[in-house]
N, C-alpha and C positions, 0 to 999 in steps of 0.2 A: 672569226674562228681561228684558232692557232693553226699554223700550217706545218706539215711534215716536209722537211727539205727534200726528201726522196720521192714524194708522190703528191697527190692531190690534197687539198685541205681536209682536215679531220671533220667528219660529220658530228652532229650533236650526239647521235646514238653511239658512235665510236668513242666519243669523249666520256659519255656516261658509263660505258662498259669498263672503262679504265679506273673508275672510282672504286677504291678498296672497300670491301665489305667487312674486313676485320683488320685490327692493328691500326686503326685510325688514331690521329693525334689525341682526341679526347680519351679514347680507351687507354692509350699508353700513359697519359697523365694520371688517370685513375689508378691504373696498375701500380705505377711508381708510388703514388700516395699510399696505397694499401700496403705495399712492401715496406715503406718507411714506418708504418704503424706496426710492423712485425707480423703481418697477416700472411698466411700461406694459402694459395689458391691455384686453380687451374685456369689457364687462358684458352678460351674458345674450344672446349671439348665437344667433339662432334657426337659423342655418345649420349649427351643430354638433349632432350627434346628442345627444339628451337635454336640450338647452338648458341647458348648464352655467351657473352663476351668474357665473363668472369664467373667461376663457380667455386663455391665452398662446399665440397661434397659431403663431409661429415655432418655439417649443419644444415644441409639441403637448402642452400641459398644460391639462387641464380640471378646474376646481374646482367642487364641489357643496357647498352649505350645506343640509343636510337638517334639516327641522323634526321635532322629536321626535314630535309627534302624527301627522302625515301619513306619516312614514316608519317608524313603528312601534316606537319605543323608549321612549315615554312611560311605559309600564307599568313599565319598569325604573327610570326616574328617580323614579317614585312609590313604589318599594319593593314592587311587586306581583310575583306569581309569573310571569305571562305576559300576553299580549295579551287572551286570553279573560277573565282576571280583571279587566282594566281596564274591560271592558264588561259585566261580570256583572250589573249593576243597570240596564242600559240596554235599553229596549224594542226599539231598533233595532240590537241587538248584532250580528246576522248581517250587516246592511248594512255597518256600520263595519269589522268584521273582514275581510269580503270586499274592501272598498275599500282598506284598508291593505295587505293581502296582495298585491293587484294592484300597488300602488305599489312594494312591496318586490321583487316579481318584475321589474317594469319597471326598477328600479334595477340589479338584477343583470344583466339583458340589456344595458342601456345601457353599464354599466361593462365588461362582457366584450367588447362590440362595439368600444368605443373602444380598449381594450387591444389587440385583434386588429389594429386599424388603426394601431397605433404610437403611440397617445396615452398619456400618463401621467395617471392619474386620482387626484384627491385628494378625499376626502369627509370633511366635518366635520359633527358634530352642532352645532346651534345652541348648546347648552350648552358645547361645547368652546371656541367663539369667545368666549362671554361670560366664561368662567373663565380662558382662556389665550390671549388674542388675540395677544400677541407670539410665543408658541410656534407658533401656527398660521401666522402670517405668516412666521416663520423657516423653518418646514417647506417652505413654497412657495418661498421664496428659495433 
């Protein structure tokens, strides 16, 4: 674990708390690509259910950029069988699985609620943006 020069080593939970929930590199890349296409949008408006990363309010389009770890697909990108296998060697396995499952449930509830309210919902994995930025931007366009 990385060490803080002024104190004890940083714990895993401290490190995870420092992970940004908005303004991540994939979000910034997607925003730049959308601006380059001449699109106007809001970034991270708290007034829209689920706090989408990008919103086109007049068109009612909500875009989410989901992180592989926090939204529960990292096991697949690592070539593992399931989420349980991802945490099989972790002492806090139950904590992380419960936390990620809550995030996935919340994602489904938010998506369904927005759809019922007439929104178009677009969700990308971070790796989709890193690998196919222009395709992701074109899909939104």
